[in-house]
Structures are given as structure tokens and as C-alpha cells.
mmCIF file of the N, C-alpha and C atoms, coordinates in Angstrom:
data_MODEL
# 
_entry.id   MODEL 
# 
loop_
_atom_site.group_PDB 
_atom_site.id 
_atom_site.type_symbol 
_atom_site.label_atom_id 
_atom_site.label_alt_id 
_atom_site.label_comp_id 
_atom_site.label_asym_id 
_atom_site.label_entity_id 
_atom_site.label_seq_id 
_atom_site.pdbx_PDB_ins_code 
_atom_site.Cartn_x 
_atom_site.Cartn_y 
_atom_site.Cartn_z 
_atom_site.occupancy 
_atom_site.B_iso_or_equiv 
_atom_site.pdbx_formal_charge 
_atom_site.auth_seq_id 
_atom_site.auth_comp_id 
_atom_site.auth_asym_id 
_atom_site.auth_atom_id 
_atom_site.pdbx_PDB_model_num 
ATOM 1   N N  . UNK A 1 1  ? -21.750 -0.821  8.877  1.00 0.00 ? 1  UNK A N  1 
ATOM 2   C CA . UNK A 1 1  ? -22.884 -1.047  7.704  1.00 0.00 ? 1  UNK A CA 1 
ATOM 3   C C  . UNK A 1 1  ? -22.426 -2.421  7.624  1.00 0.00 ? 1  UNK A C  1 
ATOM 4   N N  . UNK A 1 2  ? -23.834 -3.676  7.162  1.00 0.00 ? 2  UNK A N  1 
ATOM 5   C CA . UNK A 1 2  ? -24.139 -4.859  7.276  1.00 0.00 ? 2  UNK A CA 1 
ATOM 6   C C  . UNK A 1 2  ? -24.245 -5.310  5.640  1.00 0.00 ? 2  UNK A C  1 
ATOM 7   N N  . UNK A 1 3  ? -23.953 -6.670  5.924  1.00 0.00 ? 3  UNK A N  1 
ATOM 8   C CA . UNK A 1 3  ? -23.926 -7.369  4.674  1.00 0.00 ? 3  UNK A CA 1 
ATOM 9   C C  . UNK A 1 3  ? -22.361 -7.706  3.721  1.00 0.00 ? 3  UNK A C  1 
ATOM 10  N N  . UNK A 1 4  ? -23.077 -8.325  2.616  1.00 0.00 ? 4  UNK A N  1 
ATOM 11  C CA . UNK A 1 4  ? -22.163 -8.676  2.093  1.00 0.00 ? 4  UNK A CA 1 
ATOM 12  C C  . UNK A 1 4  ? -22.633 -8.517  0.237  1.00 0.00 ? 4  UNK A C  1 
ATOM 13  N N  . UNK A 1 5  ? -21.685 -8.190  -0.588 1.00 0.00 ? 5  UNK A N  1 
ATOM 14  C CA . UNK A 1 5  ? -21.777 -8.307  -2.296 1.00 0.00 ? 5  UNK A CA 1 
ATOM 15  C C  . UNK A 1 5  ? -20.862 -9.310  -2.275 1.00 0.00 ? 5  UNK A C  1 
ATOM 16  N N  . UNK A 1 6  ? -21.020 -9.947  -3.985 1.00 0.00 ? 6  UNK A N  1 
ATOM 17  C CA . UNK A 1 6  ? -20.781 -10.557 -4.591 1.00 0.00 ? 6  UNK A CA 1 
ATOM 18  C C  . UNK A 1 6  ? -19.790 -10.172 -5.638 1.00 0.00 ? 6  UNK A C  1 
ATOM 19  N N  . UNK A 1 7  ? -18.716 -10.274 -5.826 1.00 0.00 ? 7  UNK A N  1 
ATOM 20  C CA . UNK A 1 7  ? -17.671 -9.894  -6.636 1.00 0.00 ? 7  UNK A CA 1 
ATOM 21  C C  . UNK A 1 7  ? -16.809 -10.978 -7.213 1.00 0.00 ? 7  UNK A C  1 
ATOM 22  N N  . UNK A 1 8  ? -16.348 -10.704 -8.377 1.00 0.00 ? 8  UNK A N  1 
ATOM 23  C CA . UNK A 1 8  ? -15.626 -11.429 -8.882 1.00 0.00 ? 8  UNK A CA 1 
ATOM 24  C C  . UNK A 1 8  ? -14.202 -11.968 -8.595 1.00 0.00 ? 8  UNK A C  1 
ATOM 25  N N  . UNK A 1 9  ? -13.627 -13.044 -8.056 1.00 0.00 ? 9  UNK A N  1 
ATOM 26  C CA . UNK A 1 9  ? -12.533 -13.563 -7.598 1.00 0.00 ? 9  UNK A CA 1 
ATOM 27  C C  . UNK A 1 9  ? -11.415 -13.233 -8.218 1.00 0.00 ? 9  UNK A C  1 
ATOM 28  N N  . UNK A 1 10 ? -11.120 -12.359 -9.111 1.00 0.00 ? 10 UNK A N  1 
ATOM 29  C CA . UNK A 1 10 ? -10.058 -12.189 -9.816 1.00 0.00 ? 10 UNK A CA 1 
ATOM 30  C C  . UNK A 1 10 ? -9.857  -10.528 -9.761 1.00 0.00 ? 10 UNK A C  1 
ATOM 31  N N  . UNK A 1 11 ? -11.200 -9.746  -9.598 1.00 0.00 ? 11 UNK A N  1 
ATOM 32  C CA . UNK A 1 11 ? -11.256 -8.829  -8.581 1.00 0.00 ? 11 UNK A CA 1 
ATOM 33  C C  . UNK A 1 11 ? -10.268 -8.733  -7.268 1.00 0.00 ? 11 UNK A C  1 
ATOM 34  N N  . UNK A 1 12 ? -11.289 -9.355  -6.810 1.00 0.00 ? 12 UNK A N  1 
ATOM 35  C CA . UNK A 1 12 ? -10.203 -9.812  -5.428 1.00 0.00 ? 12 UNK A CA 1 
ATOM 36  C C  . UNK A 1 12 ? -8.857  -10.035 -5.209 1.00 0.00 ? 12 UNK A C  1 
ATOM 37  N N  . UNK A 1 13 ? -8.080  -10.840 -6.166 1.00 0.00 ? 13 UNK A N  1 
ATOM 38  C CA . UNK A 1 13 ? -6.676  -11.189 -6.384 1.00 0.00 ? 13 UNK A CA 1 
ATOM 39  C C  . UNK A 1 13 ? -6.177  -9.537  -6.934 1.00 0.00 ? 13 UNK A C  1 
ATOM 40  N N  . UNK A 1 14 ? -6.773  -9.617  -7.990 1.00 0.00 ? 14 UNK A N  1 
ATOM 41  C CA . UNK A 1 14 ? -6.263  -8.106  -8.395 1.00 0.00 ? 14 UNK A CA 1 
ATOM 42  C C  . UNK A 1 14 ? -6.097  -7.048  -7.342 1.00 0.00 ? 14 UNK A C  1 
ATOM 43  N N  . UNK A 1 15 ? -6.931  -6.591  -6.470 1.00 0.00 ? 15 UNK A N  1 
ATOM 44  C CA . UNK A 1 15 ? -6.550  -5.933  -5.034 1.00 0.00 ? 15 UNK A CA 1 
ATOM 45  C C  . UNK A 1 15 ? -5.483  -6.584  -4.116 1.00 0.00 ? 15 UNK A C  1 
ATOM 46  N N  . UNK A 1 16 ? -5.459  -8.036  -4.359 1.00 0.00 ? 16 UNK A N  1 
ATOM 47  C CA . UNK A 1 16 ? -4.233  -8.596  -3.414 1.00 0.00 ? 16 UNK A CA 1 
ATOM 48  C C  . UNK A 1 16 ? -3.161  -8.210  -3.757 1.00 0.00 ? 16 UNK A C  1 
ATOM 49  N N  . UNK A 1 17 ? -2.847  -8.310  -5.386 1.00 0.00 ? 17 UNK A N  1 
ATOM 50  C CA . UNK A 1 17 ? -1.665  -8.482  -5.702 1.00 0.00 ? 17 UNK A CA 1 
ATOM 51  C C  . UNK A 1 17 ? -1.161  -6.575  -6.392 1.00 0.00 ? 17 UNK A C  1 
ATOM 52  N N  . UNK A 1 18 ? -2.068  -5.412  -5.803 1.00 0.00 ? 18 UNK A N  1 
ATOM 53  C CA . UNK A 1 18 ? -1.604  -4.375  -6.208 1.00 0.00 ? 18 UNK A CA 1 
ATOM 54  C C  . UNK A 1 18 ? -0.484  -3.994  -5.178 1.00 0.00 ? 18 UNK A C  1 
ATOM 55  N N  . UNK A 1 19 ? 0.505   -3.038  -6.195 1.00 0.00 ? 19 UNK A N  1 
ATOM 56  C CA . UNK A 1 19 ? 1.500   -2.486  -5.404 1.00 0.00 ? 19 UNK A CA 1 
ATOM 57  C C  . UNK A 1 19 ? 1.806   -0.922  -6.712 1.00 0.00 ? 19 UNK A C  1 
ATOM 58  N N  . UNK A 1 20 ? 2.753   -0.176  -5.823 1.00 0.00 ? 20 UNK A N  1 
ATOM 59  C CA . UNK A 1 20 ? 2.722   0.878   -5.936 1.00 0.00 ? 20 UNK A CA 1 
ATOM 60  C C  . UNK A 1 20 ? 3.528   0.644   -7.102 1.00 0.00 ? 20 UNK A C  1 
ATOM 61  N N  . UNK A 1 21 ? 3.866   1.472   -8.060 1.00 0.00 ? 21 UNK A N  1 
ATOM 62  C CA . UNK A 1 21 ? 4.324   1.840   -9.186 1.00 0.00 ? 21 UNK A CA 1 
ATOM 63  C C  . UNK A 1 21 ? 5.568   1.543   -9.060 1.00 0.00 ? 21 UNK A C  1 
ATOM 64  N N  . UNK A 1 22 ? 7.001   1.545   -9.882 1.00 0.00 ? 22 UNK A N  1 
ATOM 65  C CA . UNK A 1 22 ? 8.027   1.191   -9.156 1.00 0.00 ? 22 UNK A CA 1 
ATOM 66  C C  . UNK A 1 22 ? 8.454   2.439   -8.799 1.00 0.00 ? 22 UNK A C  1 
ATOM 67  N N  . UNK A 1 23 ? 8.273   3.157   -9.898 1.00 0.00 ? 23 UNK A N  1 
ATOM 68  C CA . UNK A 1 23 ? 9.181   4.537   -9.677 1.00 0.00 ? 23 UNK A CA 1 
ATOM 69  C C  . UNK A 1 23 ? 8.287   5.224   -8.321 1.00 0.00 ? 23 UNK A C  1 
ATOM 70  N N  . UNK A 1 24 ? 7.462   4.731   -7.923 1.00 0.00 ? 24 UNK A N  1 
ATOM 71  C CA . UNK A 1 24 ? 6.507   5.562   -6.538 1.00 0.00 ? 24 UNK A CA 1 
ATOM 72  C C  . UNK A 1 24 ? 7.485   4.901   -5.176 1.00 0.00 ? 24 UNK A C  1 
ATOM 73  N N  . UNK A 1 25 ? 7.488   3.453   -5.560 1.00 0.00 ? 25 UNK A N  1 
ATOM 74  C CA . UNK A 1 25 ? 8.473   2.669   -4.430 1.00 0.00 ? 25 UNK A CA 1 
ATOM 75  C C  . UNK A 1 25 ? 9.279   3.233   -4.340 1.00 0.00 ? 25 UNK A C  1 
ATOM 76  N N  . UNK A 1 26 ? 10.445  3.466   -5.261 1.00 0.00 ? 26 UNK A N  1 
ATOM 77  C CA . UNK A 1 26 ? 11.690  3.867   -5.563 1.00 0.00 ? 26 UNK A CA 1 
ATOM 78  C C  . UNK A 1 26 ? 11.500  5.171   -4.566 1.00 0.00 ? 26 UNK A C  1 
ATOM 79  N N  . UNK A 1 27 ? 10.887  6.198   -5.161 1.00 0.00 ? 27 UNK A N  1 
ATOM 80  C CA . UNK A 1 27 ? 10.481  7.321   -4.486 1.00 0.00 ? 27 UNK A CA 1 
ATOM 81  C C  . UNK A 1 27 ? 10.743  7.443   -2.690 1.00 0.00 ? 27 UNK A C  1 
ATOM 82  N N  . UNK A 1 28 ? 9.762   6.705   -2.701 1.00 0.00 ? 28 UNK A N  1 
ATOM 83  C CA . UNK A 1 28 ? 9.610   6.192   -1.098 1.00 0.00 ? 28 UNK A CA 1 
ATOM 84  C C  . UNK A 1 28 ? 10.856  5.765   -0.549 1.00 0.00 ? 28 UNK A C  1 
ATOM 85  N N  . UNK A 1 29 ? 11.200  4.889   -1.074 1.00 0.00 ? 29 UNK A N  1 
ATOM 86  C CA . UNK A 1 29 ? 12.393  3.985   -0.657 1.00 0.00 ? 29 UNK A CA 1 
ATOM 87  C C  . UNK A 1 29 ? 13.552  5.327   -0.370 1.00 0.00 ? 29 UNK A C  1 
ATOM 88  N N  . UNK A 1 30 ? 13.574  6.156   -1.435 1.00 0.00 ? 30 UNK A N  1 
ATOM 89  C CA . UNK A 1 30 ? 14.635  7.375   -1.381 1.00 0.00 ? 30 UNK A CA 1 
ATOM 90  C C  . UNK A 1 30 ? 13.855  8.342   0.184  1.00 0.00 ? 30 UNK A C  1 
ATOM 91  N N  . UNK A 1 31 ? 12.777  8.408   -0.151 1.00 0.00 ? 31 UNK A N  1 
ATOM 92  C CA . UNK A 1 31 ? 12.200  9.316   1.298  1.00 0.00 ? 31 UNK A CA 1 
ATOM 93  C C  . UNK A 1 31 ? 12.774  9.190   2.419  1.00 0.00 ? 31 UNK A C  1 
ATOM 94  N N  . UNK A 1 32 ? 12.371  7.957   2.277  1.00 0.00 ? 32 UNK A N  1 
ATOM 95  C CA . UNK A 1 32 ? 12.625  6.935   3.970  1.00 0.00 ? 32 UNK A CA 1 
ATOM 96  C C  . UNK A 1 32 ? 14.446  7.247   4.135  1.00 0.00 ? 32 UNK A C  1 
ATOM 97  N N  . UNK A 1 33 ? 15.263  6.730   3.367  1.00 0.00 ? 33 UNK A N  1 
ATOM 98  C CA . UNK A 1 33 ? 16.452  6.959   3.863  1.00 0.00 ? 33 UNK A CA 1 
ATOM 99  C C  . UNK A 1 33 ? 16.790  8.628   3.737  1.00 0.00 ? 33 UNK A C  1 
ATOM 100 N N  . UNK A 1 34 ? 16.377  9.464   3.237  1.00 0.00 ? 34 UNK A N  1 
ATOM 101 C CA . UNK A 1 34 ? 16.695  10.697  3.458  1.00 0.00 ? 34 UNK A CA 1 
ATOM 102 C C  . UNK A 1 34 ? 16.113  10.924  4.888  1.00 0.00 ? 34 UNK A C  1 
ATOM 103 N N  . UNK A 1 35 ? 15.255  10.549  5.107  1.00 0.00 ? 35 UNK A N  1 
ATOM 104 C CA . UNK A 1 35 ? 14.759  10.812  6.658  1.00 0.00 ? 35 UNK A CA 1 
ATOM 105 C C  . UNK A 1 35 ? 15.178  10.261  7.537  1.00 0.00 ? 35 UNK A C  1 
ATOM 106 N N  . UNK A 1 36 ? 15.754  9.037   7.653  1.00 0.00 ? 36 UNK A N  1 
ATOM 107 C CA . UNK A 1 36 ? 16.524  7.936   8.569  1.00 0.00 ? 36 UNK A CA 1 
ATOM 108 C C  . UNK A 1 36 ? 17.982  9.165   8.641  1.00 0.00 ? 36 UNK A C  1 
ATOM 109 N N  . UNK A 1 37 ? 18.780  9.918   7.561  1.00 0.00 ? 37 UNK A N  1 
ATOM 110 C CA . UNK A 1 37 ? 19.927  10.655  8.027  1.00 0.00 ? 37 UNK A CA 1 
ATOM 111 C C  . UNK A 1 37 ? 19.577  11.360  7.859  1.00 0.00 ? 37 UNK A C  1 
ATOM 112 N N  . UNK A 1 38 ? 18.167  12.330  8.356  1.00 0.00 ? 38 UNK A N  1 
ATOM 113 C CA . UNK A 1 38 ? 17.616  13.791  8.784  1.00 0.00 ? 38 UNK A CA 1 
ATOM 114 C C  . UNK A 1 38 ? 18.440  14.854  7.450  1.00 0.00 ? 38 UNK A C  1 
ATOM 115 N N  . UNK A 1 39 ? 17.557  14.376  6.484  1.00 0.00 ? 39 UNK A N  1 
ATOM 116 C CA . UNK A 1 39 ? 18.090  15.259  5.526  1.00 0.00 ? 39 UNK A CA 1 
ATOM 117 C C  . UNK A 1 39 ? 16.883  15.379  4.484  1.00 0.00 ? 39 UNK A C  1 
ATOM 118 N N  . UNK A 1 40 ? 15.818  15.856  5.296  1.00 0.00 ? 40 UNK A N  1 
ATOM 119 C CA . UNK A 1 40 ? 14.463  15.955  4.284  1.00 0.00 ? 40 UNK A CA 1 
ATOM 120 C C  . UNK A 1 40 ? 14.078  17.095  4.204  1.00 0.00 ? 40 UNK A C  1 
ATOM 121 N N  . UNK A 1 41 ? 13.566  18.405  3.811  1.00 0.00 ? 41 UNK A N  1 
ATOM 122 C CA . UNK A 1 41 ? 13.421  19.785  3.533  1.00 0.00 ? 41 UNK A CA 1 
ATOM 123 C C  . UNK A 1 41 ? 11.768  19.006  4.336  1.00 0.00 ? 41 UNK A C  1 
ATOM 124 N N  . UNK A 1 42 ? 10.846  20.185  4.637  1.00 0.00 ? 42 UNK A N  1 
ATOM 125 C CA . UNK A 1 42 ? 9.673   20.521  5.193  1.00 0.00 ? 42 UNK A CA 1 
ATOM 126 C C  . UNK A 1 42 ? 8.525   19.832  4.018  1.00 0.00 ? 42 UNK A C  1 
ATOM 127 N N  . UNK A 1 43 ? 8.937   19.780  2.928  1.00 0.00 ? 43 UNK A N  1 
ATOM 128 C CA . UNK A 1 43 ? 7.961   19.150  1.674  1.00 0.00 ? 43 UNK A CA 1 
ATOM 129 C C  . UNK A 1 43 ? 8.269   18.228  1.589  1.00 0.00 ? 43 UNK A C  1 
ATOM 130 N N  . UNK A 1 44 ? 9.220   17.258  1.470  1.00 0.00 ? 44 UNK A N  1 
ATOM 131 C CA . UNK A 1 44 ? 9.779   16.587  1.648  1.00 0.00 ? 44 UNK A CA 1 
ATOM 132 C C  . UNK A 1 44 ? 9.049   15.259  2.470  1.00 0.00 ? 44 UNK A C  1 
ATOM 133 N N  . UNK A 1 45 ? 9.400   16.103  3.854  1.00 0.00 ? 45 UNK A N  1 
ATOM 134 C CA . UNK A 1 45 ? 8.410   15.209  5.113  1.00 0.00 ? 45 UNK A CA 1 
ATOM 135 C C  . UNK A 1 45 ? 7.026   14.933  4.849  1.00 0.00 ? 45 UNK A C  1 
ATOM 136 N N  . UNK A 1 46 ? 6.296   15.853  4.149  1.00 0.00 ? 46 UNK A N  1 
ATOM 137 C CA . UNK A 1 46 ? 4.635   16.105  4.169  1.00 0.00 ? 46 UNK A CA 1 
ATOM 138 C C  . UNK A 1 46 ? 4.710   15.029  2.446  1.00 0.00 ? 46 UNK A C  1 
ATOM 139 N N  . UNK A 1 47 ? 5.445   14.489  1.941  1.00 0.00 ? 47 UNK A N  1 
ATOM 140 C CA . UNK A 1 47 ? 5.801   13.926  1.026  1.00 0.00 ? 47 UNK A CA 1 
ATOM 141 C C  . UNK A 1 47 ? 5.510   12.734  1.351  1.00 0.00 ? 47 UNK A C  1 
ATOM 142 N N  . UNK A 1 48 ? 6.903   12.259  2.376  1.00 0.00 ? 48 UNK A N  1 
ATOM 143 C CA . UNK A 1 48 ? 6.992   10.989  3.044  1.00 0.00 ? 48 UNK A CA 1 
ATOM 144 C C  . UNK A 1 48 ? 5.746   10.456  3.669  1.00 0.00 ? 48 UNK A C  1 
ATOM 145 N N  . UNK A 1 49 ? 4.918   11.408  4.938  1.00 0.00 ? 49 UNK A N  1 
ATOM 146 C CA . UNK A 1 49 ? 4.141   11.267  5.564  1.00 0.00 ? 49 UNK A CA 1 
ATOM 147 C C  . UNK A 1 49 ? 2.793   11.022  4.652  1.00 0.00 ? 49 UNK A C  1 
ATOM 148 N N  . UNK A 1 50 ? 2.602   11.345  3.203  1.00 0.00 ? 50 UNK A N  1 
ATOM 149 C CA . UNK A 1 50 ? 1.753   10.910  2.480  1.00 0.00 ? 50 UNK A CA 1 
ATOM 150 C C  . UNK A 1 50 ? 1.310   9.620   2.000  1.00 0.00 ? 50 UNK A C  1 
ATOM 151 N N  . UNK A 1 51 ? 3.139   9.719   1.241  1.00 0.00 ? 51 UNK A N  1 
ATOM 152 C CA . UNK A 1 51 ? 3.094   8.016   0.650  1.00 0.00 ? 51 UNK A CA 1 
ATOM 153 C C  . UNK A 1 51 ? 3.364   6.980   1.859  1.00 0.00 ? 51 UNK A C  1 
ATOM 154 N N  . UNK A 1 52 ? 3.363   7.230   2.899  1.00 0.00 ? 52 UNK A N  1 
ATOM 155 C CA . UNK A 1 52 ? 3.766   5.917   3.879  1.00 0.00 ? 52 UNK A CA 1 
ATOM 156 C C  . UNK A 1 52 ? 2.353   6.021   4.448  1.00 0.00 ? 52 UNK A C  1 
ATOM 157 N N  . UNK A 1 53 ? 1.533   6.881   4.549  1.00 0.00 ? 53 UNK A N  1 
ATOM 158 C CA . UNK A 1 53 ? -0.328  6.576   5.061  1.00 0.00 ? 53 UNK A CA 1 
ATOM 159 C C  . UNK A 1 53 ? -0.540  5.667   3.741  1.00 0.00 ? 53 UNK A C  1 
ATOM 160 N N  . UNK A 1 54 ? -0.402  6.222   2.894  1.00 0.00 ? 54 UNK A N  1 
ATOM 161 C CA . UNK A 1 54 ? -1.180  5.816   1.510  1.00 0.00 ? 54 UNK A CA 1 
ATOM 162 C C  . UNK A 1 54 ? -0.644  4.151   1.191  1.00 0.00 ? 54 UNK A C  1 
ATOM 163 N N  . UNK A 1 55 ? 0.829   3.900   1.257  1.00 0.00 ? 55 UNK A N  1 
ATOM 164 C CA . UNK A 1 55 ? 1.227   2.389   1.497  1.00 0.00 ? 55 UNK A CA 1 
ATOM 165 C C  . UNK A 1 55 ? 0.610   1.743   2.409  1.00 0.00 ? 55 UNK A C  1 
ATOM 166 N N  . UNK A 1 56 ? 0.156   2.407   3.927  1.00 0.00 ? 56 UNK A N  1 
ATOM 167 C CA . UNK A 1 56 ? -0.290  1.791   5.106  1.00 0.00 ? 56 UNK A CA 1 
ATOM 168 C C  . UNK A 1 56 ? -1.479  1.324   4.560  1.00 0.00 ? 56 UNK A C  1 
ATOM 169 N N  . UNK A 1 57 ? -2.307  1.986   4.294  1.00 0.00 ? 57 UNK A N  1 
ATOM 170 C CA . UNK A 1 57 ? -3.627  1.540   3.479  1.00 0.00 ? 57 UNK A CA 1 
ATOM 171 C C  . UNK A 1 57 ? -3.604  0.657   2.792  1.00 0.00 ? 57 UNK A C  1 
ATOM 172 N N  . UNK A 1 58 ? -2.805  0.599   1.657  1.00 0.00 ? 58 UNK A N  1 
ATOM 173 C CA . UNK A 1 58 ? -3.000  0.037   0.656  1.00 0.00 ? 58 UNK A CA 1 
ATOM 174 C C  . UNK A 1 58 ? -2.554  -1.438  1.122  1.00 0.00 ? 58 UNK A C  1 
ATOM 175 N N  . UNK A 1 59 ? -1.885  -1.748  1.695  1.00 0.00 ? 59 UNK A N  1 
ATOM 176 C CA . UNK A 1 59 ? -1.663  -3.083  2.822  1.00 0.00 ? 59 UNK A CA 1 
ATOM 177 C C  . UNK A 1 59 ? -2.466  -3.550  3.394  1.00 0.00 ? 59 UNK A C  1 
ATOM 178 N N  . UNK A 1 60 ? -3.346  -2.265  4.186  1.00 0.00 ? 60 UNK A N  1 
ATOM 179 C CA . UNK A 1 60 ? -4.001  -3.353  4.528  1.00 0.00 ? 60 UNK A CA 1 
ATOM 180 C C  . UNK A 1 60 ? -5.366  -4.371  4.018  1.00 0.00 ? 60 UNK A C  1 
ATOM 181 N N  . UNK A 1 61 ? -5.669  -2.808  2.777  1.00 0.00 ? 61 UNK A N  1 
ATOM 182 C CA . UNK A 1 61 ? -6.660  -3.209  1.508  1.00 0.00 ? 61 UNK A CA 1 
ATOM 183 C C  . UNK A 1 61 ? -5.844  -4.682  0.548  1.00 0.00 ? 61 UNK A C  1 
ATOM 184 N N  . UNK A 1 62 ? -4.721  -5.220  0.855  1.00 0.00 ? 62 UNK A N  1 
ATOM 185 C CA . UNK A 1 62 ? -4.260  -6.091  0.223  1.00 0.00 ? 62 UNK A CA 1 
ATOM 186 C C  . UNK A 1 62 ? -4.203  -7.307  1.401  1.00 0.00 ? 62 UNK A C  1 
ATOM 187 N N  . UNK A 1 63 ? -4.080  -6.569  2.611  1.00 0.00 ? 63 UNK A N  1 
ATOM 188 C CA . UNK A 1 63 ? -4.194  -7.997  3.673  1.00 0.00 ? 63 UNK A CA 1 
ATOM 189 C C  . UNK A 1 63 ? -5.810  -8.133  3.716  1.00 0.00 ? 63 UNK A C  1 
ATOM 190 N N  . UNK A 1 64 ? -6.782  -7.527  3.459  1.00 0.00 ? 64 UNK A N  1 
ATOM 191 C CA . UNK A 1 64 ? -8.146  -7.806  3.747  1.00 0.00 ? 64 UNK A CA 1 
ATOM 192 C C  . UNK A 1 64 ? -8.359  -8.914  2.239  1.00 0.00 ? 64 UNK A C  1 
ATOM 193 N N  . UNK A 1 65 ? -8.170  -8.501  1.018  1.00 0.00 ? 65 UNK A N  1 
ATOM 194 C CA . UNK A 1 65 ? -8.036  -9.257  -0.185 1.00 0.00 ? 65 UNK A CA 1 
ATOM 195 C C  . UNK A 1 65 ? -7.675  -10.417 0.045  1.00 0.00 ? 65 UNK A C  1 
ATOM 196 N N  . UNK A 1 66 ? -6.502  -10.982 0.454  1.00 0.00 ? 66 UNK A N  1 
ATOM 197 C CA . UNK A 1 66 ? -5.796  -12.125 0.762  1.00 0.00 ? 66 UNK A CA 1 
ATOM 198 C C  . UNK A 1 66 ? -6.724  -12.780 1.740  1.00 0.00 ? 66 UNK A C  1 
ATOM 199 N N  . UNK A 1 67 ? -7.063  -12.177 2.936  1.00 0.00 ? 67 UNK A N  1 
ATOM 200 C CA . UNK A 1 67 ? -7.974  -13.159 3.784  1.00 0.00 ? 67 UNK A CA 1 
ATOM 201 C C  . UNK A 1 67 ? -8.871  -13.521 3.322  1.00 0.00 ? 67 UNK A C  1 
ATOM 202 N N  . UNK A 1 68 ? -9.948  -12.840 2.351  1.00 0.00 ? 68 UNK A N  1 
ATOM 203 C CA . UNK A 1 68 ? -11.023 -13.241 1.708  1.00 0.00 ? 68 UNK A CA 1 
ATOM 204 C C  . UNK A 1 68 ? -10.665 -14.119 0.689  1.00 0.00 ? 68 UNK A C  1 
ATOM 205 N N  . UNK A 1 69 ? -9.324  -14.440 0.081  1.00 0.00 ? 69 UNK A N  1 
ATOM 206 C CA . UNK A 1 69 ? -8.877  -15.423 -1.129 1.00 0.00 ? 69 UNK A CA 1 
ATOM 207 C C  . UNK A 1 69 ? -8.566  -16.801 -0.204 1.00 0.00 ? 69 UNK A C  1 
ATOM 208 N N  . UNK A 1 70 ? -7.970  -16.509 1.177  1.00 0.00 ? 70 UNK A N  1 
ATOM 209 C CA . UNK A 1 70 ? -7.438  -17.730 1.788  1.00 0.00 ? 70 UNK A CA 1 
ATOM 210 C C  . UNK A 1 70 ? -6.165  -18.048 1.995  1.00 0.00 ? 70 UNK A C  1 
ATOM 211 N N  . UNK A 1 71 ? -5.336  -18.634 2.867  1.00 0.00 ? 71 UNK A N  1 
ATOM 212 C CA . UNK A 1 71 ? -4.065  -18.909 2.497  1.00 0.00 ? 71 UNK A CA 1 
ATOM 213 C C  . UNK A 1 71 ? -3.344  -19.461 1.101  1.00 0.00 ? 71 UNK A C  1 
ATOM 214 N N  . UNK A 1 72 ? -4.202  -20.123 0.732  1.00 0.00 ? 72 UNK A N  1 
ATOM 215 C CA . UNK A 1 72 ? -3.864  -20.577 -0.734 1.00 0.00 ? 72 UNK A CA 1 
ATOM 216 C C  . UNK A 1 72 ? -3.588  -19.814 -2.188 1.00 0.00 ? 72 UNK A C  1 
ATOM 217 N N  . UNK A 1 73 ? -3.843  -18.819 -2.016 1.00 0.00 ? 73 UNK A N  1 
ATOM 218 C CA . UNK A 1 73 ? -3.753  -17.259 -3.085 1.00 0.00 ? 73 UNK A CA 1 
ATOM 219 C C  . UNK A 1 73 ? -2.937  -16.471 -2.949 1.00 0.00 ? 73 UNK A C  1 
ATOM 220 N N  . UNK A 1 74 ? -2.295  -16.672 -1.686 1.00 0.00 ? 74 UNK A N  1 
ATOM 221 C CA . UNK A 1 74 ? -1.364  -15.348 -0.898 1.00 0.00 ? 74 UNK A CA 1 
ATOM 222 C C  . UNK A 1 74 ? -0.070  -15.822 -1.324 1.00 0.00 ? 74 UNK A C  1 
# 
């Protein structure tokens, strides 16, 4: 898909600043720690995989938004 659209810079800044809610971030860190210890259930492994995938996608979106803004807004 080609072309471009105009969006407010504040919207792009908001996307660039988006983070998991603190509770979700704590849960992800806990699951990663448990995984490192080999102590996850199958259900917890699925939850970790889902959160890790979402975190990766979010990081990519944030990176794209920040690149649109340029380094001065990072």
C-alpha cells in the first residue's frame, strides 16, 4: 500500500510514548523470571508468548512513530 496520510504530531508522539500498563509489565517480567527458572505451566507459557509477541509489536510501532518524529522527540 502506498501513499501517506496526515496525522497530528501529538498522535504520533502518543504512539511513541505508549507503554504497557504497570500491572501488565510486572506480569510480563514475572513470567519471564519464572520461565528462566523453568517454573512455568503450559498456560503460563502461552500467556508469556502472547505478551512477548504483543510487546515486540508495540516496540516496533513505537520505533516507527519515533522515527517519524525524528531524534529530537525520542
